[in-house]
C-alpha positions in Angstrom: 21.6 -11.4 4.8 19.2 -13.9 3.5 16.9 -12.6 0.8 13.5 -14.1 0.6 11.8 -14.6 -2.7 8.9 -12.2 -2.4 8.1 -11.5 -6.1 6.1 -14.3 -7.7 4.0 -14.4 -10.8 1.6 -17.3 -10.8 -0.5 -18.1 -13.8 -3.7 -20.1 -13.6 -6.9 -20.6 -15.4 -7.9 -17.0 -14.7 -4.6 -15.5 -15.6 -2.1 -13.9 -13.2 -3.3 -14.5 -9.7 -0.4 -13.2 -7.7 2.5 -10.7 -8.0 4.0 -10.3 -4.5 3.7 -12.8 -1.7 4.3 -12.0 2.0 4.1 -14.1 5.1 0.4 -13.5 5.5 -0.8 -11.7 2.4 -0.7 -11.9 -1.4 -0.6 -8.8 -3.6 -2.1 -9.2 -7.1 -3.0 -6.9 -10.0 -6.2 -5.0 -10.0 -9.1 -6.4 -12.0 -12.4 -5.1 -13.2 -14.0 -7.7 -11.0 -12.7 -5.7 -8.0 -14.9 -2.6 -8.9 -17.9 -3.7 -6.7 -15.5 -4.0 -3.7 -14.0 -0.6 -4.4 -17.5 0.9 -4.4 -18.3 -0.6 -1.1 -14.9 0.2 0.5 -14.4 3.8 -0.7 -18.0 4.9 -0.1 -17.9 3.7 3.5 -17.6 6.8 5.7 -15.3 4.9 8.2 -12.9 4.1 5.4 -13.3 7.3 3.4 -12.2 9.6 6.2 -8.6 8.3 5.8 -8.2 8.8 2.1 -8.4 11.9 -0.2 -11.7 11.0 -1.8 -14.6 13.2 -0.6 -17.2 12.7 -3.3 -19.3 9.6 -4.0 -17.3 6.9 -5.8 -19.3 5.6 -8.8 -19.0 2.5 -10.9 -18.2 4.5 -14.1 -15.5 6.4 -12.3 -13.9 3.3 -10.9 -14.0 1.5 -14.2 -12.3 4.5 -15.8 -9.7 4.5 -13.1 -9.0 0.7 -13.5 -8.7 1.0 -17.2 -6.3 4.0 -16.8 -3.9 2.0 -14.7 -2.3 0.5 -17.8 -1.6 4.0 -19.1 0.3 4.9 -15.9 2.2 1.6 -15.5 5.5 3.4 -15.5 4.6 5.8 -12.7 2.0 3.9 -10.6 1.8 0.3 -9.4 -1.5 -0.6 -7.7 -2.2 -4.0 -6.2 -5.0 -5.7 -4.3 -4.2 -7.2 -0.9 -5.6 -10.7 -0.4 -5.6 -12.9 2.7 -6.2 -16.6 1.8 -7.8 -15.5 -1.5 -10.1 -12.8 0.2 -9.5 -9.2 -1.1 -9.2 -6.9 1.9 -7.7 -3.7 0.4 -5.3 -2.0 -2.0 -1.7 -0.8 -1.8 0.5 0.9 -4.3 3.5 2.9 -5.4 2.5 6.3 -6.8 4.3 9.1 -8.6 7.4 7.0 -9.3 10.2 9.4 -10.3 12.8 7.4 -12.2 15.4 10.2 -12.3 15.3 10.9 -8.5 14.4 7.2 -7.8 11.6 8.1 -5.4 7.9 7.1 -5.0 5.0 7.5 -2.6 3.2 4.6 -1.0 -0.6 4.5 -0.4 -2.7 1.9 1.1 -6.3 1.2 2.2 -7.6 -1.8 4.1 -11.2 -1.5 3.0 -12.5 -4.6 4.8 -12.8 -3.4 8.4 -12.8 -7.0 9.7 -9.1 -7.0 8.9 -8.1 -3.8 10.7 -5.5 -3.9 13.4 -4.3 -7.4 12.6 -0.9 -6.7 11.0 -1.9 -7.4 7.4 -1.0 -3.9 6.3 2.5 -4.2 7.8 3.1 -7.5 6.0 1.9 -6.0 2.7 4.0 -2.9 3.1 7.2 -4.9 3.7 6.9 -7.0 0.5 6.0 -3.9 -1.5 9.1 -2.1 -0.1 11.2 -5.1 -1.1 9.8 -4.7 -4.7 10.4 -1.0 -4.7 14.0 -1.2 -3.4 15.3 -4.5 -4.7 13.4 -4.8 -8.0 12.7 -1.2 -9.1 15.9 0.0 -7.6 14.2 3.0 -5.9 16.2 4.7 -3.2 13.6 6.6 -1.1 9.9 6.0 -0.5 7.5 8.6 1.0 4.2 8.2 2.7 1.6 10.6 4.2 -1.2 10.3 6.7 -3.8 12.6 8.3 -2.8 13.2 11.9 -5.7 11.4 13.4 -4.9 8.3 11.4 -2.5 7.0 14.1 -2.7 3.4 12.8 -1.2 4.5 9.4 1.6 6.4 11.1 2.4 3.5 13.5 2.5 0.8 10.9 4.7 2.9 8.6 7.1 3.4 11.5 7.0 -0.3 12.1 8.4 -0.8 8.6 11.2 1.8 9.2 9.7 5.1 8.0 10.7 8.2 9.9 8.6 11.4 10.3 10.2 14.1 8.2 7.7 16.9 8.3 4.3 18.1 9.4 2.0 20.3 7.3 -0.2 22.3 9.6 -4.0 22.2 9.2 -3.7 20.6 5.8 -6.9 18.5 5.7 -10.5 19.3 6.7 -12.2 16.2 8.1 -15.0 15.6 10.6 -15.6 19.4 11.1 -12.1 20.5 11.7 -8.6 20.9 10.2 -5.9 18.3 10.7 -2.2 18.2 10.2 -0.6 16.0 7.5 2.2 13.8 8.6 4.9 13.2 6.0 7.1 10.1 6.4 10.2 9.0 4.5 12.3 5.9 4.2 15.7 5.3 2.5 16.7 1.8 1.4 19.6 1.7 3.9 17.3 2.6 6.8 14.9 -0.2 5.7 17.4 -3.0 5.3 17.7 -3.9 9.0 13.8 -4.1 9.2 13.8 -6.3 6.1 16.5 -8.6 7.6 14.4 -9.1 10.8 11.3 -9.8 8.6 13.2 -12.4 6.6 14.6 -14.0 9.7 11.2 -14.3 11.3 9.8 -15.8 8.0 12.6 -18.4 8.1 11.8 -19.4 11.7 8.1 -19.7 10.9 8.6 -21.8 7.7 
């Protein structure tokens, strides 16, 4: 199987400007300069309904969160998704357990102009390559509120399987919704990665 070089660290005049590179997106480290974007994205009701945040996101709170990422570098990897230099959202590995070799993925496409265009799938595939082939993790989990069909569908497109449903777990939009729990083992993901690499080779 051909293995593409998805992990790249590129240094320029503003420091590290890329960490992972897919076919259509680049994932880079979070910067304090991203805080205004986070405020706009995570306070938008259309975006917020899909994430755990229910209270107003403040500049002070986001600054504290960004500064705290360095303290959690061994358990959380959070990256900004960019399309041709335009930040469109975030994606990360959370609660990395080095003994069990597991983690949970989370993602938000905050710029609604980029919804339903396949950027999340591209970003997730290169993040999974990093998780499995660099960090040597063996299983990745993901969760979604039941009405977030887009999140479930793109996870399944990357190879995830639905493992469980937590009934009436989240209260959104005036009612309770189930939580969908998905899981993915490296060996299940490899055929999807092979197809991704083959398609990348054809388009190069």
